[in-house]
DRENLODO-150610 format. One line per 5 residues: number of its first residue (from 1); their letters; for each residue y negated, x, z of N, C-alpha, C, O, CB. Coordinates in Angstrom, 3 decimals. Atoms other than C-alpha are relative to their C-alpha. Glycine has a CB too. Layout:
NUM> A> Y/X/Z/Y/X/Z/Y/X/Z/Y/X/Z/Y/X/Z  ...
END
This chain:
1> XXXXX> 1.192/0.807/-0.269/21.419/14.699/-6.716/-0.084/-0.241/1.511/0.886/-0.695/2.118/0.041/-1.365/-0.793  0.137/0.125/-1.450/20.089/14.621/-3.168/-0.033/-1.460/0.420/-0.347/-2.351/-0.368/-1.265/0.712/0.483  0.058/1.353/-0.563/20.335/11.590/-0.908/-1.416/-0.550/-0.120/-1.628/-1.737/-0.366/0.458/-0.004/1.482  1.403/0.405/0.054/16.548/11.540/-0.898/-0.325/-0.614/-1.355/-1.012/-1.632/-1.435/-0.922/1.200/0.277  0.298/0.477/1.347/16.420/11.074/-4.663/0.825/-1.227/-0.360/0.386/-2.056/-1.158/0.247/1.102/-1.013
6> XXXXX> -0.883/1.119/0.331/19.312/8.604/-4.778/-0.430/-1.309/0.650/-0.090/-2.383/0.155/1.410/0.324/0.413  0.398/1.210/-0.731/17.749/6.157/-2.308/-1.517/-0.064/0.120/-2.068/0.247/1.176/0.651/-0.034/1.405  1.473/-0.030/-0.026/14.085/5.726/-3.223/-0.619/-0.915/1.044/-1.651/-0.568/1.618/-0.535/-0.377/-1.347  0.564/0.901/-1.005/13.497/2.757/-0.910/-0.001/0.622/1.380/-0.993/0.552/2.106/0.768/-1.300/0.030  -0.120/-0.657/-1.296/14.737/4.644/2.123/-0.901/1.228/0.085/-1.548/1.470/1.104/1.451/0.395/0.260
11> XXXXX> 0.852/-1.196/0.026/12.953/7.832/1.105/-1.464/-0.369/0.144/-2.190/0.246/0.925/0.213/0.786/-1.295  1.403/0.408/-0.071/9.649/6.058/0.571/-0.339/-0.574/1.370/-1.428/-0.332/1.889/-0.312/-1.029/-1.090  0.233/0.562/-1.333/10.002/4.161/3.867/-0.156/1.108/1.031/-1.025/1.028/1.899/1.149/-0.938/0.401  0.084/-1.110/-0.952/10.599/7.418/5.765/-1.329/0.738/-0.132/-1.967/1.063/0.870/1.166/0.976/-0.212  1.287/-0.664/0.214/7.569/9.084/4.183/-1.159/-0.874/0.479/-2.133/-0.370/1.038/-0.181/0.345/-1.485
16> XXXXX> 1.054/0.918/-0.423/5.467/5.987/4.864/-0.086/-0.087/1.519/-1.169/-0.290/2.068/0.238/-1.386/-0.590  0.026/-0.022/-1.468/6.482/6.072/8.530/-0.862/1.167/0.482/-1.702/1.009/1.368/1.444/0.112/0.580  0.806/-1.182/-0.351/5.035/9.584/8.771/-1.466/-0.242/-0.352/-2.363/0.095/0.421/0.527/1.266/-0.733  1.366/0.311/0.427/1.969/8.443/6.817/-0.683/-0.951/0.975/-1.854/-0.769/1.309/0.007/-0.608/-1.403  0.564/0.947/-0.960/1.453/5.534/9.205/-0.373/0.659/1.312/-1.403/0.343/1.907/0.974/-1.117/0.257
21> XXXXX> 0.324/-0.753/-1.220/1.606/7.871/12.188/-1.243/0.853/-0.205/-2.142/0.874/0.636/1.185/0.888/0.420  1.179/-0.828/0.291/-0.855/10.255/10.565/-1.249/-0.866/-0.112/-2.308/-0.490/0.390/0.208/0.804/-1.303  1.146/0.892/0.143/-3.138/7.335/9.655/-0.495/-0.544/1.323/-1.675/-0.864/1.469/0.349/-1.137/-0.902  0.373/0.488/-1.326/-3.098/6.197/13.274/-0.726/1.069/0.799/-1.729/0.789/1.456/1.233/-0.467/0.760  0.524/-1.056/-0.866/-3.840/9.550/14.883/-0.929/0.981/-0.713/-1.632/1.752/-0.060/1.138/0.755/0.605
26> XXXXX> 0.913/-0.857/0.771/-5.691/11.366/12.067/-0.605/-0.852/-1.104/-0.352/-0.642/-2.290/0.741/1.263/-0.596  0.526/0.996/0.933/-7.622/8.556/10.452/-1.199/0.471/-0.804/-1.525/-0.111/-1.838/-0.375/-1.227/0.745  1.132/-0.546/0.737/-10.595/10.601/9.371/-1.297/-0.734/0.285/-1.325/-1.702/1.045/0.282/-0.037/-1.471  1.327/0.582/-0.250/-14.284/9.752/9.292/-0.178/-1.327/-0.719/0.603/-1.701/-1.594/-1.096/0.969/-0.436  0.406/1.220/0.680/-15.896/6.524/8.282/-1.472/0.096/-0.346/-2.242/0.769/0.339/0.281/-1.246/0.870
31> XXXXX> 1.391/-0.022/0.432/-19.137/5.974/6.453/-0.460/-1.440/-0.165/-0.184/-2.074/-1.183/-0.177/0.809/-1.331  0.460/1.374/0.008/-20.747/2.654/7.267/0.101/-0.572/1.398/0.687/0.033/2.296/0.806/-0.845/-0.993  -0.043/0.694/-1.280/-21.181/0.220/10.113/0.655/-1.355/-0.211/0.133/-2.202/-0.936/-1.426/-0.156/0.610  -0.726/1.270/0.142/-18.665/-2.601/10.390/-0.869/-1.137/0.543/-1.532/-0.949/1.563/1.377/0.052/0.750  -0.833/0.427/1.125/-18.721/-5.311/9.179/-0.634/0.227/-1.378/-0.187/-0.358/-2.364/0.324/-1.449/0.153
36> XXXXX> 0.617/-0.274/1.304/-20.979/-3.990/6.424/0.985/0.751/-0.891/1.910/1.401/-0.403/-1.311/0.817/0.167  -0.848/-0.734/0.926/-19.359/-2.602/3.294/-0.166/1.495/0.247/-1.274/1.970/0.497/-0.341/-0.359/-1.469  0.048/-1.432/-0.228/-18.494/1.049/3.700/1.303/0.651/-0.398/2.159/0.032/-1.029/-0.314/0.300/1.451  -1.225/-0.767/0.218/-15.828/3.713/3.458/0.516/0.330/1.393/-0.099/1.109/2.121/-0.248/1.317/-0.882  -0.486/-0.078/-1.371/-13.697/3.526/6.591/1.345/0.726/0.086/2.189/0.603/-0.802/0.126/-1.398/0.588
41> XXXXX> -1.278/-0.648/-0.304/-10.894/5.650/8.052/0.565/0.706/-1.229/1.682/0.431/-1.665/1.009/-1.029/0.524  -0.256/-0.617/1.300/-10.851/7.866/4.991/1.404/0.585/-0.124/2.075/0.376/-1.135/-1.011/1.078/-0.254  -1.282/-0.684/0.111/-7.721/9.859/5.769/1.200/-0.941/0.061/2.264/-0.606/-0.460/0.115/1.021/1.085  -1.118/0.946/-0.043/-5.548/6.810/6.494/0.440/-0.380/-1.415/1.635/-0.496/-1.689/-0.394/-1.266/0.794  -0.329/0.290/1.392/-5.735/5.951/2.805/0.516/1.210/-0.747/1.327/1.081/-1.665/-1.199/-0.543/-0.707
46> XXXXX> -0.461/-1.233/0.638/-5.227/9.577/1.810/1.474/0.232/0.292/2.241/0.546/-0.617/-0.831/1.201/0.474  -1.407/-0.259/-0.357/-1.937/9.915/3.728/0.930/-0.906/-0.791/1.921/-0.445/-1.357/0.226/-0.205/1.514  -0.884/0.917/0.722/-0.444/6.795/2.176/-0.103/0.240/-1.504/0.879/0.077/-2.228/-0.347/-1.467/0.334  0.158/-0.342/1.412/-1.875/7.759/-1.206/0.901/1.149/-0.412/1.444/1.149/-1.517/-1.441/0.351/-0.293  -0.901/-1.114/0.297/0.089/11.008/-1.032/1.451/-0.458/-0.101/2.206/0.043/-0.933/-0.128/1.077/1.069
51> XXXXX> -1.364/0.543/0.054/3.291/9.057/-0.344/0.240/-0.703/-1.333/1.250/-0.461/-1.993/0.245/-0.980/1.173  -0.156/0.749/1.247/2.760/6.739/-3.317/-0.064/0.940/-1.200/0.677/0.763/-2.167/-1.083/-1.088/-0.117  0.078/-0.980/1.092/1.742/9.649/-5.553/1.303/0.778/-0.124/1.769/1.050/-1.231/-1.174/0.972/0.226  -1.293/-0.686/0.027/4.925/11.471/-4.563/1.061/-0.874/-0.665/1.837/-0.396/-1.493/0.441/0.376/1.428  -0.960/0.921/0.614/6.976/8.400/-5.478/-0.220/-0.138/-1.492/0.734/-0.173/-2.269/-0.087/-1.362/0.654
56> XXXXX> 0.318/0.130/1.429/5.182/8.055/-8.795/0.444/1.246/-0.762/0.916/1.154/-1.896/-1.516/-0.236/-0.201  -0.425/-1.247/0.648/5.897/11.707/-9.578/1.525/0.122/0.000/2.132/0.397/-1.035/-0.630/1.218/0.709  -1.427/-0.258/-0.171/9.453/11.883/-8.255/0.881/-0.948/-0.812/1.885/-0.519/-1.381/0.362/-0.103/1.457  -0.833/0.976/0.698/10.807/8.684/-9.825/-0.645/-0.511/-1.278/-0.096/-1.373/-1.964/0.304/-1.160/0.908  0.708/0.435/1.200/8.288/8.277/-12.610/0.166/0.978/-1.146/1.183/1.661/-1.268/-1.466/-0.188/0.298
61> XXXXX> -0.055/-0.827/1.209/7.506/10.131/-15.785/-0.407/1.446/0.274/-0.526/2.235/-0.663/-0.900/-0.589/-1.077  0.333/-1.341/-0.461/6.553/13.276/-13.801/-1.182/0.599/-0.753/-1.143/1.733/-1.229/1.198/0.900/-0.139  1.275/-0.476/0.545/3.053/13.548/-15.184/-0.994/0.030/1.142/-1.046/-0.895/1.953/-0.512/-0.911/-1.180  0.956/-0.091/-1.089/0.308/14.735/-12.885/-1.038/-1.105/-0.078/-1.570/-1.526/0.949/-0.680/1.352/-0.010  0.987/1.077/0.117/-2.016/12.073/-14.294/0.511/-1.289/0.648/-0.253/-2.009/1.292/-0.342/-0.253/-1.478
66> XXXXX> -0.569/1.194/-0.627/0.357/9.302/-13.190/-0.039/0.086/1.513/-0.356/-0.892/2.190/1.427/-0.209/-0.463  0.047/-0.196/-1.451/0.595/10.759/-9.695/-1.434/-0.105/0.514/-1.676/-0.681/1.574/0.602/1.366/0.379  1.403/0.064/-0.397/-3.186/11.144/-9.531/-0.510/-1.447/-0.013/-1.224/-1.869/0.897/-0.856/0.874/-0.931  0.400/1.411/0.066/-3.723/7.540/-10.644/0.582/-0.772/1.176/-0.108/-1.586/1.789/0.456/-0.635/-1.331  -0.634/0.675/-1.137/-1.236/6.346/-8.014/-0.718/0.353/1.300/-0.935/-0.517/2.143/1.493/0.381/0.096
71> XXXXX> 0.706/-0.438/-1.204/-3.027/8.395/-5.345/-1.361/-0.691/0.124/-1.683/-1.261/1.166/-0.181/1.526/-0.016  1.344/0.591/-0.026/-6.519/7.169/-6.261/0.083/-1.515/0.199/-0.678/-2.083/0.983/-0.762/0.326/-1.307  -0.144/1.456/-0.130/-5.374/3.550/-6.639/0.375/-0.385/1.429/-0.116/-1.386/1.951/1.063/-0.528/-0.984  -0.413/0.302/-1.380/-3.730/3.643/-3.204/-1.153/0.196/0.968/-1.333/-0.603/1.887/1.186/0.884/0.416  1.154/-0.207/-0.879/-6.818/5.098/-1.553/-1.026/-1.121/-0.202/-1.576/-1.642/0.769/-0.651/1.386/-0.271
76> XXXXX> 0.922/1.106/0.286/-9.022/2.503/-3.287/0.547/-1.299/0.600/-0.209/-2.099/1.152/-0.217/-0.159/-1.538  -0.630/1.195/-0.570/-6.531/-0.194/-2.226/-0.249/-0.077/1.501/-0.545/-1.144/2.038/1.512/-0.004/-0.286  0.249/-0.051/-1.438/-6.907/0.924/1.385/-1.436/-0.408/0.315/-1.674/-1.247/1.184/0.283/1.409/0.545  1.406/0.315/-0.265/-10.695/0.797/1.259/-0.336/-1.455/-0.335/-1.094/-2.101/0.388/-0.904/0.936/-0.798  0.209/1.416/0.342/-10.680/-2.585/-0.507/0.569/-0.905/1.087/-0.055/-1.893/1.474/0.651/-0.336/-1.362
81> XXXXX> -0.640/0.818/-1.030/-8.293/-3.964/2.096/-0.820/-0.001/1.286/-1.049/-1.056/1.877/1.421/0.509/0.281  0.786/-0.085/-1.239/-10.337/-2.711/5.054/-1.300/-0.789/-0.139/-1.654/-1.566/0.747/-0.308/1.478/0.353  1.266/0.707/0.198/-13.607/-4.012/3.614/0.210/-1.508/-0.152/-0.606/-2.296/0.327/-0.721/0.551/-1.228  -0.295/1.434/0.133/-12.032/-7.356/2.677/0.252/-0.616/1.367/-0.273/-1.684/1.680/1.221/-0.226/-0.920  -0.292/0.516/-1.341/-10.682/-7.813/6.198/-1.275/-0.124/0.830/-1.469/-1.120/1.526/1.008/0.911/0.716
86> XXXXX> 1.256/0.048/-0.754/-14.078/-6.980/7.712/-0.884/-1.156/-0.457/-1.477/-1.856/0.364/-0.756/1.319/-0.145  0.850/1.065/0.534/-15.896/-9.394/5.410/0.541/-1.381/0.356/-0.225/-2.259/0.753/-0.125/0.134/-1.515  -0.578/1.306/-0.326/-13.481/-12.283/5.958/-0.172/-0.292/1.481/-0.565/-1.394/1.862/1.493/-0.053/-0.386  0.136/0.208/-1.440/-13.495/-11.800/9.710/-1.444/-0.303/0.379/-1.695/-1.200/1.184/0.494/1.227/0.764  1.419/0.231/-0.324/-17.312/-11.594/9.841/-0.454/-1.371/-0.493/-1.176/-2.075/0.212/-0.886/1.102/-0.621
91> XXXXX> 0.397/1.296/0.545/-17.746/-14.644/7.598/0.638/-1.133/0.789/-0.017/-2.128/1.096/0.386/-0.104/-1.481  -0.749/1.050/-0.692/-15.104/-16.676/9.400/-0.590/-0.294/1.372/-0.698/-1.455/1.767/1.466/0.400/0.140  0.488/0.198/-1.365/-16.556/-16.142/12.851/-1.503/-0.265/0.070/-2.031/-0.552/1.145/0.332/1.206/0.836  1.438/0.245/0.018/-20.183/-16.559/11.779/-0.282/-1.444/0.422/0.318/-2.382/-0.103/-0.589/0.285/-1.409  0.364/1.341/-0.461/-21.726/-19.507/13.593/0.851/-0.484/1.157/0.490/-1.462/1.812/0.107/-0.975/-1.132
96> XXXXX> -0.821/0.344/-1.150/-18.930/-19.679/16.174/0.763/-1.299/-0.108/1.235/-1.806/0.910/-0.839/-0.056/1.180  -0.687/1.283/0.143/-17.334/-22.836/14.712/1.509/0.145/-0.179/2.253/-0.798/0.090/-0.571/-0.753/-1.170  -1.423/-0.201/0.268/-13.945/-21.337/13.820/0.593/0.943/1.028/-0.084/1.862/1.488/0.219/0.550/-1.421  -0.626/-0.912/-0.960/-11.473/-19.694/16.175/0.175/1.390/-0.609/0.696/1.527/-1.716/1.363/-0.553/0.461  -0.044/-1.360/0.510/-11.690/-15.920/15.781/1.396/0.481/-0.345/1.577/1.216/-1.315/-0.599/0.919/0.992
101> XXXXX> -1.366/-0.467/0.255/-7.926/-15.385/15.977/0.503/-0.460/-1.358/1.254/0.260/-2.016/0.943/-0.491/1.093  -0.436/0.504/1.301/-7.393/-17.550/12.885/-0.634/0.806/-1.131/0.002/1.054/-2.156/-0.352/-1.490/-0.145  0.668/-0.830/0.995/-9.933/-15.513/10.945/0.668/1.352/-0.160/0.736/1.884/-1.268/-1.448/0.191/0.372  -0.691/-1.282/0.086/-8.078/-12.316/11.798/1.319/-0.117/-0.757/1.682/0.778/-1.520/0.251/0.554/1.393  -1.241/0.208/0.766/-4.800/-13.744/10.486/-0.315/-0.136/-1.490/0.358/0.458/-2.332/0.756/-1.262/0.506
106> XXXXX> 0.395/0.169/1.400/-6.530/-14.830/7.285/-0.446/1.330/-0.594/-0.076/1.669/-1.717/-1.126/-1.043/-0.124  0.473/-1.305/0.477/-8.243/-11.446/6.968/1.168/0.944/-0.256/1.205/1.618/-1.285/-0.968/0.625/1.016  -1.163/-0.875/0.164/-4.971/-9.574/7.464/0.862/-0.397/-1.180/1.346/0.460/-1.919/0.834/-0.006/1.254  -0.829/0.495/1.098/-3.087/-11.768/5.006/-0.612/0.353/-1.352/0.066/0.896/-2.224/0.186/-1.518/0.113  0.674/-0.265/1.276/-5.651/-11.459/2.209/-0.136/1.508/-0.242/0.145/1.993/-1.338/-1.394/-0.670/-0.024
111> XXXXX> 0.169/-1.451/0.153/-6.386/-7.769/2.838/1.333/0.679/-0.280/1.398/1.600/-1.095/-0.640/0.605/1.258  -1.326/-0.565/0.240/-2.669/-6.965/2.980/0.470/-0.225/-1.418/1.081/0.654/-2.026/0.998/-0.587/0.958  -0.375/0.306/1.383/-2.113/-8.686/-0.354/-0.784/0.863/-0.977/-0.220/1.393/-1.934/-0.231/-1.485/-0.306  0.843/-0.816/0.892/-5.024/-6.867/-1.987/0.453/1.459/0.036/0.612/2.086/-1.011/-1.500/-0.107/0.406  -0.435/-1.388/-0.125/-3.931/-3.485/-0.637/1.313/0.256/-0.721/1.450/1.252/-1.432/0.139/0.372/1.458
116> XXXXX> -1.303/-0.167/0.647/-0.355/-3.951/-1.826/-0.106/-0.166/-1.513/0.532/0.567/-2.269/1.007/-1.004/0.565  0.134/0.252/1.436/-1.402/-5.332/-5.214/-0.628/1.162/-0.751/-0.153/1.546/-1.820/-0.819/-1.239/-0.228  0.660/-1.133/0.662/-3.746/-2.481/-6.074/0.895/1.237/0.051/0.949/2.004/-0.910/-1.371/0.300/0.664  -0.941/-1.116/-0.111/-1.217/0.067/-4.806/1.104/-0.128/-1.041/1.444/0.844/-1.716/0.605/0.060/1.413  -1.048/0.255/0.996/1.489/-1.505/-6.970/-0.502/0.300/-1.410/0.187/0.959/-2.189/0.483/-1.460/0.088
121> XXXXX> 0.545/-0.227/1.340/-0.743/-1.453/-10.046/-0.161/1.488/-0.293/0.144/1.941/-1.396/-1.346/-0.709/-0.152  0.158/-1.440/0.198/-1.537/2.231/-9.560/1.323/0.711/-0.181/1.436/1.595/-1.031/-0.735/0.602/1.161  -1.315/-0.632/0.111/2.106/3.209/-9.071/0.691/-0.384/-1.301/1.425/0.421/-1.874/0.878/-0.385/1.188  -0.661/0.486/1.214/3.230/1.125/-12.053/-0.462/0.726/-1.255/0.196/0.640/-2.291/-0.244/-1.480/-0.161  0.476/-0.755/1.159/1.171/3.320/-14.392/1.056/1.010/-0.445/1.322/1.143/-1.639/-1.327/0.720/0.326
126> XXXXX> -0.997/-0.993/0.388/3.830/6.040/-14.261/1.429/-0.433/0.315/2.373/0.315/0.057/-0.290/1.305/0.688  -1.331/0.538/-0.299/6.754/3.888/-13.103/0.188/-1.329/-0.735/-0.009/-2.391/-0.144/0.193/-0.189/1.539  -0.129/1.241/0.768/7.445/1.362/-15.879/0.955/-1.016/0.610/0.792/-2.218/0.402/0.453/0.318/-1.380  -0.925/0.940/-0.634/10.325/-0.127/-13.881/-0.701/-0.884/1.030/-0.200/-1.956/1.369/1.142/0.756/0.663  0.756/0.809/-0.962/7.729/-1.382/-11.396/-0.789/-1.113/-0.681/-1.290/-2.013/-0.007/-0.948/0.884/0.796
131> XXXXX> 0.844/0.966/0.703/5.979/-3.413/-14.088/0.634/-1.375/-0.119/0.049/-2.275/-0.722/-0.325/0.512/-1.368  -0.651/1.318/0.010/8.419/-6.277/-13.666/-0.736/-0.933/0.960/-1.158/-0.524/2.041/1.511/0.115/0.395  0.799/0.962/-0.773/6.740/-9.418/-12.341/0.535/-0.164/1.418/-0.243/-0.186/2.371/-0.021/-1.358/-0.705  -0.546/0.230/-1.342/9.129/-9.925/-9.429/-0.247/1.191/0.929/-0.348/1.011/2.142/1.499/-0.287/-0.085  0.291/-1.165/-0.847/8.495/-6.371/-8.198/-1.442/-0.075/0.494/-1.703/0.111/1.683/0.241/1.330/-0.779
136> XXXXX> 1.408/0.104/-0.390/4.711/-6.823/-8.220/-0.250/-1.156/0.948/-0.941/-0.999/1.954/-0.869/-0.155/-1.224  0.194/1.171/-0.861/4.825/-10.311/-6.726/0.619/0.233/1.371/0.046/-0.142/2.394/0.606/-1.257/-0.648  -0.655/-0.282/-1.275/7.268/-9.179/-4.068/-0.797/0.967/0.844/-0.910/0.798/2.058/1.384/0.551/-0.231  0.781/-0.990/-0.742/5.134/-6.200/-3.127/-1.264/-0.626/0.574/-1.645/-0.329/1.706/-0.363/1.187/-0.903  1.189/0.696/-0.500/2.031/-8.383/-2.823/0.377/-0.904/1.169/-0.346/-0.982/2.163/-0.669/-0.827/-1.127
141> XXXXX> -0.470/0.871/-1.086/4.013/-10.839/-0.694/0.317/0.779/1.266/-0.026/0.348/2.367/1.232/-0.770/-0.442  -0.315/-0.851/-1.147/5.293/-8.068/1.567/-1.290/0.495/0.658/-1.420/0.469/1.881/0.880/1.199/-0.433  1.268/-0.480/-0.542/1.780/-6.640/1.942/-0.758/-1.085/0.742/-1.320/-0.838/1.808/-0.862/0.550/-1.106  0.695/1.121/-0.649/0.311/-10.055/2.769/0.669/-0.364/1.313/-0.005/-0.584/2.319/-0.037/-1.225/-0.927  -0.738/0.360/-1.218/3.034/-10.842/5.293/-0.213/1.036/1.098/-0.468/0.681/2.249/1.499/-0.142/-0.302
146> XXXXX> 0.202/-1.040/-1.008/2.724/-7.499/7.048/-1.460/0.073/0.457/-1.746/0.531/1.563/0.440/1.355/-0.550  1.410/0.054/-0.391/-1.055/-7.929/7.048/-0.258/-0.956/1.146/-1.291/-0.869/1.811/-0.843/-0.397/-1.176  0.144/0.934/-1.119/-0.523/-10.735/9.550/0.075/0.690/1.361/-0.142/0.055/2.393/1.068/-1.067/-0.084  -0.002/-0.775/-1.242/-0.143/-7.988/12.156/-1.410/0.420/0.430/-1.585/0.954/1.525/0.875/1.234/-0.163  1.366/-0.425/-0.317/-3.918/-7.375/12.057/-0.499/-0.484/1.364/-1.077/0.321/2.095/-0.933/-0.490/-1.066
151> XXXXX> 0.499/0.424/-1.313/-4.728/-9.548/15.117/0.611/0.795/1.162/-0.049/1.027/2.174/0.283/-1.476/0.198  -0.654/-0.756/-1.073/-2.203/-7.582/17.199/-0.545/1.421/0.083/-0.633/2.002/1.165/1.519/0.032/-0.217  0.639/-1.312/0.009/-3.751/-4.295/16.114/-1.305/-0.052/0.780/-1.601/0.844/1.570/-0.252/0.476/-1.443  1.273/0.150/-0.715/-7.104/-5.545/17.384/0.223/-0.297/1.480/-0.467/0.252/2.339/-0.839/-1.114/-0.634  -0.250/0.400/-1.393/-5.670/-7.108/20.553/0.431/1.192/0.853/-0.050/1.366/1.973/1.077/-1.097/0.056
156> XXXXX> -0.512/-1.149/-0.751/-3.825/-3.952/21.627/-0.754/1.290/-0.308/-0.427/2.343/0.238/1.468/0.194/-0.295  0.830/-1.152/0.371/-6.412/-1.586/20.079/0.863/1.198/-0.402/0.684/2.316/0.082/-0.927/0.387/1.167  -0.920/-1.044/0.450/-3.687/0.377/18.322/0.300/-0.215/-1.483/0.986/-1.166/-1.857/1.318/-0.008/0.844  -0.191/0.123/1.438/-3.714/0.926/14.573/1.433/0.111/-0.460/1.775/-0.381/-1.536/-0.791/1.020/-0.683  -1.404/-0.171/0.379/-0.013/1.855/14.541/0.711/-1.339/-0.152/1.665/-1.447/-0.922/0.723/0.854/1.033
161> XXXXX> -0.646/1.313/0.058/0.894/-1.813/15.050/-0.063/-0.583/-1.401/0.848/-1.300/-1.816/-0.652/-0.962/0.992  0.131/0.469/1.385/-0.355/-2.570/11.536/0.377/1.090/-1.006/1.143/0.842/-1.937/-1.434/-0.474/-0.263  -0.170/-1.047/1.008/-0.341/0.758/9.711/1.457/0.360/-0.260/1.877/0.431/-1.415/-0.743/1.231/0.421  -1.375/-0.452/0.202/3.257/1.795/10.293/0.853/-1.076/-0.663/1.461/-0.798/-1.697/0.622/0.408/1.331  -0.848/0.999/0.669/5.034/-1.500/9.504/-0.481/-0.351/-1.412/0.332/-0.532/-2.318/0.056/-1.262/0.838
166> XXXXX> 0.514/0.359/1.326/2.719/-2.306/6.581/0.367/1.079/-1.012/0.893/0.773/-2.082/-1.536/-0.200/0.040  -0.277/-1.081/0.947/3.091/1.110/4.951/1.499/0.158/-0.243/1.912/0.381/-1.381/-0.586/1.315/0.512  -1.453/-0.122/0.170/6.855/1.282/5.571/0.522/-1.114/-0.894/1.309/-0.860/-1.806/0.716/-0.034/1.368  -0.503/1.137/0.787/7.449/-2.197/4.142/-0.449/0.080/-1.457/0.351/-0.145/-2.365/-0.474/-1.320/0.615  0.524/-0.089/1.370/5.219/-1.714/1.090/0.656/1.163/-0.750/1.036/1.018/-1.911/-1.543/0.175/0.017
171> XXXXX> -0.624/-1.155/0.651/6.632/1.751/0.350/1.473/-0.263/-0.285/1.978/0.123/-1.339/-0.150/1.254/0.872  -1.416/0.317/0.216/10.211/0.519/0.774/0.151/-0.953/-1.183/1.065/-0.804/-1.994/0.624/-0.620/1.274  -0.066/0.932/1.137/9.530/-2.344/-1.640/-0.284/0.732/-1.308/0.363/0.478/-2.324/-1.005/-1.163/0.187  0.304/-0.789/1.191/7.989/0.070/-4.105/1.229/0.829/-0.403/1.596/0.882/-1.577/-1.228/0.923/0.252  -1.199/-0.782/0.280/11.038/2.320/-3.809/1.156/-0.868/-0.468/1.962/-0.444/-1.296/0.412/0.776/1.228
176> XXXXX> -1.048/0.939/0.411/13.323/-0.689/-4.163/-0.142/-0.364/-1.481/0.844/-0.654/-2.158/-0.050/-1.275/0.867  0.236/0.337/1.402/11.719/-1.371/-7.528/0.497/1.055/-0.964/0.617/0.804/-2.163/-1.455/-0.225/-0.228  -0.507/-1.103/0.830/13.013/1.975/-8.797/1.492/0.106/0.279/1.904/0.774/1.228/-0.748/1.372/0.305  -1.434/0.060/-0.281/16.741/1.370/-9.055/0.808/1.023/-0.776/1.852/1.465/-0.296/0.518/-1.366/-0.304  -0.777/-0.886/0.850/17.881/3.664/-11.852/-0.587/1.392/0.072/-1.801/1.562/-0.039/0.032/-0.509/-1.455
181> XXXXX> 0.489/-1.355/-0.173/17.649/7.404/-11.423/0.569/0.940/-1.055/1.382/0.544/-1.890/0.343/0.505/1.384  -0.518/-1.017/0.903/18.291/10.620/-13.326/-0.351/-0.298/-1.442/-1.375/-0.923/-1.719/1.495/0.119/0.148  0.269/0.178/1.419/18.517/10.588/-17.111/0.006/-1.474/-0.376/-0.728/-1.893/-1.271/1.023/0.759/-0.834  -0.013/1.440/0.268/19.367/6.884/-17.070/-1.363/-0.602/0.314/-1.840/-1.487/-0.396/1.103/-0.704/0.826  1.314/0.515/-0.395/16.067/6.256/-15.287/-1.028/0.198/-1.103/-1.760/-0.726/-1.460/-0.476/0.681/1.281
186> XXXXX> 1.012/-0.274/1.012/13.979/7.939/-17.937/0.272/-0.790/-1.274/-0.661/-1.250/-1.933/-0.051/1.496/-0.308  -0.335/0.805/1.173/15.862/6.185/-20.734/-0.391/-1.453/0.227/-0.970/-2.092/-0.652/1.503/0.105/-0.321  0.346/1.394/-0.319/15.441/2.820/-19.006/-1.511/-0.181/0.044/-2.038/-1.182/-0.441/0.623/-0.421/1.347  1.457/0.089/-0.084/11.774/3.532/-18.290/-0.629/-0.028/-1.387/-1.518/-0.836/-1.658/-0.561/1.172/0.806  0.559/-0.062/1.357/11.049/4.448/-21.902/0.303/-1.270/-0.780/-0.538/-1.768/-1.529/0.550/1.217/-0.752
191> XXXXX> -0.381/1.231/0.685/12.960/1.421/-23.182/-0.880/-1.162/0.478/-1.385/-1.944/-0.328/1.497/-0.315/0.242  0.821/1.068/-0.556/11.085/-0.909/-20.824/-1.457/0.145/-0.449/-2.105/-0.834/-0.818/0.090/0.002/1.536  1.385/-0.229/0.430/7.741/0.699/-21.665/-0.186/-0.367/-1.462/-1.213/-0.934/-1.833/-0.400/1.462/0.225  0.096/0.336/1.422/8.446/0.315/-25.384/-0.014/-1.505/-0.206/-0.734/-2.005/-1.070/1.160/0.624/-0.779  -0.046/1.466/0.112/9.265/-3.386/-24.918/-1.295/-0.635/0.462/-1.660/-1.713/-0.008/1.163/-0.563/0.808
196> XX> 1.203/0.590/-0.568/6.057/-3.948/-22.958/-1.230/0.253/-0.870/-2.265/-0.379/-0.661/-0.233/0.544/1.394  1.179/-0.297/0.825/3.739/-2.493/-25.619/0.061/-0.737/-1.308/-0.845/-0.610/-2.131/-0.121/1.495/-0.259
END
């Protein structure tokens, strides 16, 4: 069994680091005008979606449908997070009564939680071990906390400040949720899935 397969948290974090770099420098087109609802930075969600889909396939039930669901859910999570952050920031600063920096922290926190939560739900379709409450709650907490980097991304005009740490932390937490591997993993997954239905 390769080191890569034995340490899912580390493997997912390494892949997410690459995804974060790609999302920073090859973010893809956007369709819409901020802060209106739209589809923004299309490829940034695709890169991370591929990482999560790989994890769902590699440590999950190895069904293409599970990997596809994880991919689509992660891309949707990205778009929901971006649009949520734009809406909160626009609403918060409307009228000029609230400090803009506080709105960005709130936007990052909420958007980070939403992105992580939807990503977790998509990955959990083919990874029953992720369906434990503490794994989902932890992943949402990690996503929300790392979302607090949003103001620094805007201040320094560099997406890597948010994308890389957020994706690495969320992917590592997702990988951490998959502790049992090999034949034991599939037996544990099936047992857990049977108990949950």
